N, C-alpha and C positions, 0 to 999 in steps of 0.2 A: 404602693406596695402591697396593698390588701388586695392581690389577686393571686389566682393559682399560680403554683410554681410549675412549669412545663417539664416534661421528662427529661430533657438533655440537660437543663439546669440542675436537676437532681442528680444526674449522673456525675457533674462536675462537683457538687458539694459531697457526694458519696467518696470521693477519691481521697479527700482529705479529712475525713470525718474519723474522730476518735470516740473512745466511751459511747459506741452506738447504743448499748442497751440502755444507758442513762438517758441519752438523748431520746430514744423510743418511748420510754415512761415520760418524759416531760411533754412529748408531742401528743400523747394521749392512747398510746397503744397498751393492751392489758398486758398482765404478766403471762397468760396463755400465748397471746399472739408473738410476744417477744420470744417465748420458748419453742415456739413452733418454726420460727425464723433460724434460731440457733441450732435447732436438731435438723434442719434442712441441708445443712453443709458440714464438712469435716472443719476441724479445728485451724486448718492451714487454708481456708477458703473465705478468711475474713473479708475481703473486697466484695464478693458475692452476698454475704451477710448484710453488709452496709447498703447494697442496692435494694435487696430484698425488703429490708426494713422501711425504706424510704418508699419504694412502690406500695408496701401494705398500707402505710400512713396515708398516701395519696388515695388509693382506692377505697380506703375507709372513710376519709373526710371529704373527697372529691374537691368541690368549690372551695371548701374553707381549708385545703391544704395549702397555704398560702405562705409568700415570702415573709410576711409580717411574723407568722408563728414560727418559722425557722429562725428569724433573728431573735425573737424573745427567748426561744430555747437556748441558742448560743450564749446569750447575753447573761442568762441565769447561771450558766456554766462558766461565766468569764472568759469565755472564748472569743474575745474581741476581734481576732483574726478572721475567725469564720463569720461571725455577725457582719462585718466589713465585707467579706467576700459576697455573701449572700446579698447585701445592700448593693453592690456592685453589679450583681448578675439581674437584680431587679429593674436596672437601667438598660440592660443589655437587650437587644433584641433576641428572640428564640430562634434557633436554626430549624424549627420544626417545620415540616413542608404539610404533609397529610398527617391528620391527627390520630392518635391511637383509638379514640373513641369513635372513628368513622363506621358507618355500618359495614363496610368491606371488611375493615381491621378486626370487628367483632366476629364477621363469619370465619375469616381466616384463623383467629385464635381458636374458635370452637372446633375447626377443621383439624388444626394441628393437636389440639389436646386431646380429641377422642377418636382420632382416625389412624389407622395403620397404612400406610402408602403401598404396601405390597402385602396383604393379607394372606396371600397363598404362598409366601415364601417359605423355602426349605432351607434349612431345618427349623422346625416349629418352634423357635426360640425368640424370646423377646429381646431383641436387638438393641433396644435403648439402654441395656445394662452395660453394653460394650462399647460405650462411645469414648473411653478414656485412652485415646490414640496419642501417639507420638507424632507431632506436627513440627517441622521445621520451616523456616524461611530461608529462601535461597537469596544471599546478599553477596554483593562485590564490595571490597574494601581495597583502599591504598596502603600498602606497606611502607616502611620506612623509606625504602629505595625508590618508591614510587611505581613498583610493580602493581598490577590490578589481581587481586586474588578473589576467588569464589569461596563462600564460607556457607555451612549449613548451621543456621542459629536456632535452637529449640525456642518455640514460641507458644504461649497459652491461647486457647481458644478465645478467650475474652479480650486479648490483644491484638487480633489479627488486622483490625482497622486503623487507619491512621487518622490522627486529629485532623480537624478540618483547616488548622493553620499550616500544617505540614503539606497539604495537597496543594498542587498547582494546577491540577486537571482532574477531570472525572476518575474516580477510583475503581479499578477493575482487577480483581484478584483471580489469579488462577490457583486451583488446588489440583495437583497431579498425583498420580499414584497408580500402582499395578491393580489389575483386576482383583476384586475381593479385599482391597485394603482399608475399606470403611468409607469412601467417598460420599456416596449416597446416604448412608446412615448418619454420617456427621453433619449434612446439611438438614437433614429432618430433625435432628437433636438441636440444632441452632434454632429452628423454626419453634420447637416445643419450649425452649428456654425463652424465646421471645414471647410466646404467647402466655407464659405463666409469669413474666414480668421480671425474670431473674438475671437476663442479659440481654444486650443489644437494644435497651431502650432508647437509644438515640434515633432509632428508626420507628416512624410512624406506621410503616407497613414493611412486613417481611413476605416476599412473593415466591414461593417455591414452585418451580416449573420442571416436570421430567421430560427432557427432550426428546426420549425415544417415543413418546406419545404424540410426537409430531413428525414421525420419521416417515413421511409420505412425500411423494414428488410435489405436492402443492403446499406452498408457504402459507402460513395464517396471513391474512391481508393487512391486520393491525394488532396494535398490543392489545386492544380491548378483546380480541379473539382469544387470547391466551390467558385472560386472567381468571383464576380459578374461583368464580363467584357465580352467584345464581343470576339467571338473565335479568331478573328485574331491577339489579342494581348495577349491573355491568357498565352501562354508558355512564351511569353517576360516578362510579369508582374511576373509570378512566378520565373523565374530566376534571375530577380531584387532582389525579396525578399528573395531568397534562397541564393544569393551571399554575402549578409550580414548578414545572419541567423536571418533574421527578425527584425533588428536593425531598430528603428524608424517607426514601423509598429504597429498598434493599431487594434487588432481584438474586435469586438463587437458581441458576441455570445448571442443572443436574444432567451430566453424560454428554459432553460435546461430542465424543467419540462416536455416539450412537445416533449422531445426525447425519443424514445423507450429505454428500460433499456438495451437491448444488445448494442445500440450504445453509451449509456452513459458509458458503461464499457469498450468497445473496438470499437474505431472508430477514423476517422482522427481528430475529435472534441476533443476528450480525449487527443490525441497526442499534439495538439495545446496548451491546457491548462497545461500540464506536463512540468517540469523543468528539463527534464534530459539533461545532457551535450552531449550525444550522439545525441539528437535532432536537427534537421536543423533550427528549429525555436527557440533557445535558447534564444535570446534577444528580443524577440516581447513581446508587453504588450497585456493583454488580460483582457476583462470586459465580465463577464456571468451575465445573469438575471435568477432569478429562483424563484418560490414559495417556502415558508419554507420548506414543506413536502419532497422536492426532492434535496435540496442543502447540507445535512449533508455531504455526502461523498466528497464534494469539500472543505469542511472547511480547511482541514489538508493541502491542496494545496495553499489556497489563502493567499496573503500577506496583505490583508486588507478587512473587511466585511462592508459593506453598507446596508443601509436599507431605503426604500422609505415609508414614513410614509403618503403619499399623501397630500391633502391640508391642510393649516393652516386655521383657521377661516375666515381670510379675503379673502384667495383665494376662499373660498366655497361662499362668497358672489359676488365676481368678476365674477365667473363662471357663476352663477345664473342671474346676471345682464346682462353679455354678451347674454345669450342664450334666455331669455326672451325678451331683447330689450328694455325694459322701467322700470324706477324706482318704477312705481305703481305695476306692475306686480311682480317684484322682491321681493317689500316689502310684498306683500301678500303671496308670497311662503314661505319667510323667517318665516312670521307669523305661517304660518301653520305648518312648520318644528319645530319650537319652542315648539308647543303643541305635537309634536311626538319625543321625545328624542331618540328613537332608529333609527327613519329614519334620523334625523339630524346628528347622529354619524356616519351612513354609507354614508353620502354626503362627507366625508373626502375622501373617495376614489373617484377620478377623474371620473371613468366610471360610478359609481352611481350617483354621481352630475348631470353628463350631461344626464343621463337617466331621472332621476327625474324632472330635469329642462324642459327638452325637452317635457316629458310627461304633465307638468302643462301647457307648452305654447300652446300644440295641444289640451288642454282641454279634457283629458281622464278623465273616470267617476270619479276615486277616487286615492289618491295617496297611493303607496305601504307602508306597514308596515315592512316587512320582506325581506331578500335577495331573496327569491323564487318569491314573489309578483313583486319585482323589475324587474327581469329578465323576468317573464312571460309577463310584459308589453312591454319589449324590443321586444321579439319575436312577441307579438301580433302586435305591430307597424309595425315592418317589414313586416308583412304579409299584412296588411292593406296598406302599400304604394306600395307594389307588385301589389295589386289588382287593385288599382286605377291608376297605370302606365299602366297595361294591359286595364282596363275598366274605363276611365276617368269619365263616367256618373254614375257609379254605387253606390248605397247607401251602407254604411257600418253598417247598423242596424244590421245586422246577423252575423257580425264579432267583437264581443264583449268579447269573451272568448276563450281560447285554448280549452277548454273542449266542446264546443258546437259551432265548426266550420262548415259551410256549407259542405255538403257531397262531393261536387267537390273539396273542398281544403282539406278535412279531411283525403283522402287517401295518398295524397301527404305527408301531415304532419306526419302521422303515419309511412310512410314509411322512413322519415327523422329521425324520433324518433329511429325506429329499426336500421338504419345505425348508428346513434350516439352510440348506446349502443354497437352494435358488434364492431365497431372500438375500443371503450373504452376497451373492452375485449382483443382485439388484440393488444392494445397498438400501434395505429397508428393515424395520423391525415389527411392523404392526399388520394384523390380518384381519379381514373381516369374517364374519360368521359364514358367509356365502363361500369364502376361499376355504374354509375348513370342511367343507360338506363332503370332501372325498376321503376325509380321514375318519375311520370308523370310532377311534377313541383317542383323545388328546392325552390320556394317561397322567392327568394332573401335572403336565410338563408346560402348560400354557395358563395363562390367567388372563381375565377380562379387564378391561378399563373403559368406563364411560366417558364419550369424549362428545362434544358439540360440532356439528358441521352444518353445511347449508341446509340439510334436510332434517335437521333436529339432532336431539341425543342419540348417538350410536353405541353399540359396544364394539371394542377393538380388542385382539389378542396378541399377546407377546410371549416369548419364553420367559420362564422364571428369571434366568439372568443371561446376559450376552455370553457368558461363557459358556452356558449348557447349550446354547445355540451353536456355537464355535465347534463344540465337541461333537454334537450330532452331525453336523456338516461335514467333519473329518470323516466320520464313520460312513457316511453316504458316499464320500469320494473314495474311501477304500474299496467300496464295492463296485466301482465302475470298471469297465474294461480297461485292461493295462494302458494302452494307446492313450485314452482319456485322461487317466490317472497322471500320467507323464506330462501331458500338456498342461495340465491345471497346475502342477507342481511346479513346472519350469516358469509358468507365468505368475503365480502367486509368490514367488521367492522374491519378486521385484516390488511388491506392493505391501507396506507395513500393516495396512488394516487386515490382511488375510494371515498374518504371522503367526496368531495365537491357533488359527485351524492348522495351519502347516505343523505346528509343533505338536498338537494333537495327532495328526495324520501319521508324523514320525513314530510317535509312540504306538499307534494302532497297528500299522503296517511292519513296524522295526526297521523300516526303510530297506526290506527285503525285496521289493519290486525291482527287477533288472533294470537298470538305468537310472535310478534314483540318485546313487552315489555319483554317477558321472554329472548329473545336473548339479549336485552340490559342488563338484569340482569345478565344472565349466561356468556356471552362473554365479557362484560365489566367490570360490577359492582362487580362481582366475583373476578376478577382479582385484582381490586383495593383493596378489602377487605383483600386479602392473601398478598398484597404487604409488604416486609419486608424493617426495615429501612436500610438494607445493600445498598438499592438503593441510598439512601442520602450520605452513607459513601462513595460509589463509585463516586458519584457525587464531592466528595470534596477531593478526594485522593491527587489532585495536589495542594491542598491548605490546609494543616493540621492546620496552625494556625487559619484560617477562621473556620474550624471545631470545634476547642476548644472554640470559642467565640460563635459559634452557640450552642452549647451544654448549655452553661451557659445561652444563650439567651432564649431558648425554656424550659429550666428547671425552667425558673421564672413563666411560665405560667400554670395555672390551669390544660389546658388539657395536659400536659407533663405525666401524670399519665397514660394516654391511649396512647398518641403518643409521644414517647421519643426518641430523638436523642442520642442514648447512645454510652458510650465508650465502649471499649471491656470487662472492668471488671463488666459492669452493663448492660447486655443485656436483652433485654425484647421483648416478642412477643406483636404485636398490638392485642387489645380485639377485640371480634367479633362484637362488638357494634359501632365500629369505621371504617369507610372506609378512606384509605390513598391514595390520587390520587398523584402519583410522578413519576418522570423521572430522568434519572440521564445522566451525560456526556458520561458514557461507558455503552454498553450492550444493544442489540436489544430489549430484553424483557421489560426492564425498559422504554425505549424510546417509546416501543409501548402502554405500559400503560399510560403514560404522554399524548400522541397523541389521546388515546382513552377517556381520562377525556375530553378533548376539544371537541371531536366529540360528546360526550354523551351530553353536555350542549349545543351545536349548535343544535343537532336534536331536542331536547326537546323544544328549543326555537322556531324552525321553525313548529313544530307540532303543538304547542298552544293547546295541550291536557292536562288539568289540572290533569287529573286522573293519568297520568303517574308519576307525581311528588309524588305520594304515596308511590312509591318505596324507597324513601328516610326518610321516617318516622322514621326509626331506626338510620339514620345516624345523627351524631352530630357534626362532623367536616371535614373539606376539608382542604387538605394540598398538595400543588403543586410545584414542584420543577424543576428548569431548563427548562421550557416549554416556548417557545416564543409566549407570548399571543398578539393577535391584539385587537384591541378596540371592534371589533364585538365578539371576544372571551369573553372579559370582560364584555360586555354586557349581552351575554347568561350565563355566571357563575353568575352574579349578579342575574339575574332572578331565575336562579335554586336555589341560597342560599333564596331568597326572598320567594319562593314557597314552601320551604321544612322546615325541623326541624334542618338544619344545623346551628350551632350557633358559632363555631370557624373556622376562615379563616386564613390559612398561605401561603403566596405568596414568595417562596424562589427563588432568582437567576432568576427570570423572566423578569428582568430589563424593569419594567412598563414604559411607556412612559406617559406624561401628559394626553393625549387622552385616554389611557386605564383606568386611575383612574378615569377620566370623564365617560368613558362608564360604569364602575364598579358602580359608583354612580348612574346613571340612572336606571341600573338593579336593585339595592337595593332598590331604592326609592320606590318600589312597597309594600314593608314590611321590612323596616331595623330592624330587630330583633336580629342580631348577637350580641354575647357578647364579643367575641374575634377577634382581627385583627392583624395580624403580615406581616410586609413586609421586605424583607430582599435583599440587594443588587440591589436597583434601584435608579438611580441618580434622586434626587428631586430637579429640578430647581424650579424657582419662579411659573410657570404655573402649575407645579405638585403639589406644595405645597397648592397653592390656590384650586385646585380641590380635594386634601386630605383634606383639612380644611372642604371644603363644605360636602364632604362625612362624616367626623366624626361629623359635626354639625346635620345630619340628623339622625344618629345612637344613638338615645337616650338611647338604651338599653346596650350600650358597657360598659363592665367593666375591660376588660384587653387590652391595645393597646401597640404595641412595634413597632419600626423600628430598623434595623441595616444595617451597610454599605450604608447608603443612602445620607449622606452628604447634609443635606437641605440647600439650598442656601439663602444669604440673611438674612430675619427676619423669616426664616422658624420655628424656634423653637417658637418665639412668636405666629405665626399663629396658630401652632398646639396645643399650650397650651390654646389659647384662645378658639378654636372651643371644646375642651375637658371640658371646664368650665360648659357646659350644661349637662355634663353626671354624672353618679355616679361612676366615674373610680375608681377602685381598685388597678390595677397594671398598672404601666407604665414604658416602657423599651425603651430608646434611646441611642443605644450603637454602637460604631465603627463608629461615623457619624460626626466628626470633630466638635462637638458643642462647639461653643465660647459663652462666657457669658459677653463680654464686654458691649454689649449693652442689653443683654437677662437676666442678673443676677437677677435683682429686679423682673423681670416677672416670673422666675423659683422660686424664694423665696415666692412671692405673690400666686402662684400656689399651693405650698405645704401648705402654711397656710390656703388657701382658699378652699382647696379640703378635706372635713371632711371624705371622704370615702376613701380615698388613704391609702393602706396598703404597697405598694412594689414599690419602685423607684430603677431602675437599669440605671444607667449612666456609665457603664463600657466603657473602651477603648475610651475615649474622651480625649486625652492628651492635648488638648486646654482648657479644662475646669478649670484647674488650681488652684492657691490659692484664685482668686477671687471668682470663683464658690464655692470652699469651705466655703469661708466666708458668702456668701448668703444661702448656705445650713444650715451652723451652726444657723444662725439668725432665719430660717425657723423652726429648731428643737426645739427652745426655746418656740414657739406657738403651734406646732403640737403635738397632742396627740393621733394620730391614725396610723402613720407610724410605719411599725413593721420591714420591710427589706429595708436596704440601700446598694446599690453597687457601690463603687466609685472606683474601681479597675482600675489601668492604666489612671489615669486622670490628671497627672502632678501635683498632690500635693506635696508641699514641707513642711518645719517647719512651715513657716508662715501660710500656709492653715490648717495644722492640728491643730494649737494651736486656731485658731478662731473657728473650728468645733468643739473643746473640750468644749467651752463654751456652746454650745448648748446642748451637751450630758450630762453635769452636771445637767441639769433641766428638761432634757427629761424624760418621764414617759411612755413611749410607744416603743421605739425601742428595739427589740430583736436579730436582725441579723445585723452586720455591716461588710463590706468587703472593706478593704483599701489596698489590694494587690497591688504589683507593682508600688508604689509609693516612691519616694525618701524622705521618714519621717526623716530617722536616728535615733539615739539613743535619742537625745534630744526630738523628736516628740514623741517617744515611751514613755519617760518619762512622758511629759505632758499629753498623751492619757491615760495612766494609772493613773494618778491623778485624771482625770475627771471621769473615769470608776468607780473608787472607791467609788465615790460619787454618780453613777448610780445605780438603784435598779431593772432595767428590762432587761438590755442587758445580752443576753446568749451565743452568738456566736461571735466571733471575728476572722477575717482572716487578717495577717499582713505579708504573705509571701513576700519575695523579696523586703523588706522596708529598708534594710540597718541596720538590726538588729544585735548588737553584745553582748557580754557579759553583758555590762552595762544595755542594754535594757532587757536581759532575767532577771537579777536582779530586775528590775523595775516591770516586769510582775508577778513574783514570790511574790514581795511585795505587790503588789495590790490584789493578789488571797486571801493573809491572811485578807483583810479588804472587799473584795467584794465576797459573797457566791453564787451570782445568775450567774456567768459565768459557762459555763458548758463545753465549747471548745474553744480553742484557735488553730488557725492554723498557725505556723510560720516555718521559714526556717530553717530546721535541718541540712543543708548542711554546716553551719558555725562551728558547733561542734557536735560530735557525742552525743547520747542521754545518752551514760553512762558518757560522759564527762560534760555534762550540769548537770546529777544528781549529781555528784561529787562536781561541782562547788557550787550549791545550798546547798549541805549538809553542805560543809565548812562555807559558810554564815549563816548556821541555817535556811535557808528557804525552806527546803524540807519537805512536808508533804504528807500525802496519798491524800488530797484533790487537792493539788497543782500537784501531779503526774497524777492525772486523767484527770486532764484539760488539762495540758501541753503535756502529752504523751498518754494519752488515755488508761492509764492502772494503778493499784495500784501498790504500792511499793513493 
């Protein structure tokens, strides 16, 4: 036991460590060292303080930081459990592969601690201050009824890796996010935290690789070629990694979307990601960042998927305060942003927030309102700074617009635009010095990186950010002859990697070039018009139970006549008057259609051309399935709906974040006139519920609203119902959402009573609704005279609940359709139900399948039908007895007649 304790064992000790300051003093740290650790982190970052303290102890005592000293310290504190835990660890082999103190590791730590990966990055701000990003983990979970539901679960950066016991294969994590959401900065932050010993100490090596530096046609030949270290230790470093099969090595591959397609399919980078037993890096851990449009093929290889959502509201304010430098300026900017919801929404992307705050600080003429305007200001400021650096005394009055640059700058700028366009076509991001000789001046829009190739070290150049390259490419495309513009516009609409450029092009040209609107219609809109509901069925192939409930869910809406999620026996073609924007989990055609829907909305938003929305004058509903929507996408979609005739909106399996719902509200606020809103499979936390309630409160025209598989947290149901009170709601669906009525029962009852326009209520697949919920609904039925359809299937209702519900049925004079299937009512409940229905004169359709019906219940149904002549159909579980057997049984009882047979069997005797 008198040997050094390895880092991975110290991480285990840190998790259960209490009284860390006392332990630090016993282990030999000074008061100043303990105070330094304490001040390094906030009071709520206790786990990091524990890790930092143990790492400082190890760095101080090196070989003397032993198991024995830890056991002695815990024994002194009478923490026998911790002493025993350390004793067990001393007999457990360390999982360490490559050691922290290897020459390669020391070089990496120095690089991460003292180097900025993008020294020429604009704005000139220390981005390490803005690494407190919202990160969520995309998870699937099985609900009570067996459906598979996708959820966004917030996760701390220090917890993104699984324990080795949980892993059955190589760990590969994808971090997805919109451009400018902080993916690259996040990876570099991870490197720095590892180098300082604060986080990720379970890894002996953390290797950061910027993939755009290898965006050439030729792939590196081996892993050794991409190791970021000096040539004298490169072979030794690779040998150490290879000998342990990459164990305890973390590769951070930044920018998968910036890698050419040939290298995404066949390259050393793809080999690193794969989990093949034949591969020499079988045990390494990999993190890959990418934009959404380029990561689909990696999903099947990933052990987990994370998403960077950017800043939360508080971090936006902190960023603005830090950049503007004083509270008064920050307050003025926040006020300006509050009056521009679309701009405020974009500030949740760290890059956009930095640009806008910096623009406000240097008193640029106007704040931007779109993505195009934001990045045009970025480029313009880069050029201005470049000119001032060259000519300190020069006035900038003639450099206020990219469209009207001085002649001596214009030539270089247009050359850079051409370079950006051509390299996008060629799928590359790097340029040699020789390739730039024809450009008089790079205007500080490029930066150089030293790379090693066959001939030795060479400097390669790339644009400051891929989004800048896409903007310049769009500007070059807008200056081409009209025929060429139309050709490229037509072809690029089909290819996701060009969509950012097409979006910029829409903003630059306002889509005023004759023919572009026709391409939008023919290339995108027509595809959507002919989209078949097979796309949705393919999306739900792996989740048939969810499919079953979605069919029921959407059939409760008025627009299901035109847009139906059909079962096989009732297939129906979409009408020519209906546009269906959908995508599925399977099939390139369907995926492309969904991405095109998003592109179309973003192009129309950037173009700000009201005439283009006339294309939607005959479109009445918008229906999107399994498309990952960002807040900016939702803003564009909201504006599209507000400026068109679209009345029905369905968002299925889009897993909307709270910020997405807020952006949708901002877009719809221009003219909130939709009549139907349906949201399926989105985890509604408290912030999401708040934004959804605000959205519903501004849509006074809404007639039908539904959520399914959304699990509204806290008092979510109460908030939603309160928001709907100001509407003339006719149909309400809250299905498969774990609705509980312990605290919401009276709210649900009062809503039904106080909503005279309500005609349909679907609460199916809420097993926690139970008998208490049934009692409150029964009380509401006594006073309500408008509700015609009520679905309480799979709601956990038992005999007690059905008896209280029956009290309301006896006096109700409006209800025509009642679904009680999949509830444990039993024969006693059926008998009570039949007695109440016998007194009801409006109910025509009853569903009691899988309710525990036996011969006694069948007898009660037949008896009731002799007294009640309004019942037209009863759906019951015919598996308990054959139809002929039931007929014979009723005939023996003298209860079989033509009317009874017609209702129970759907046929005459």
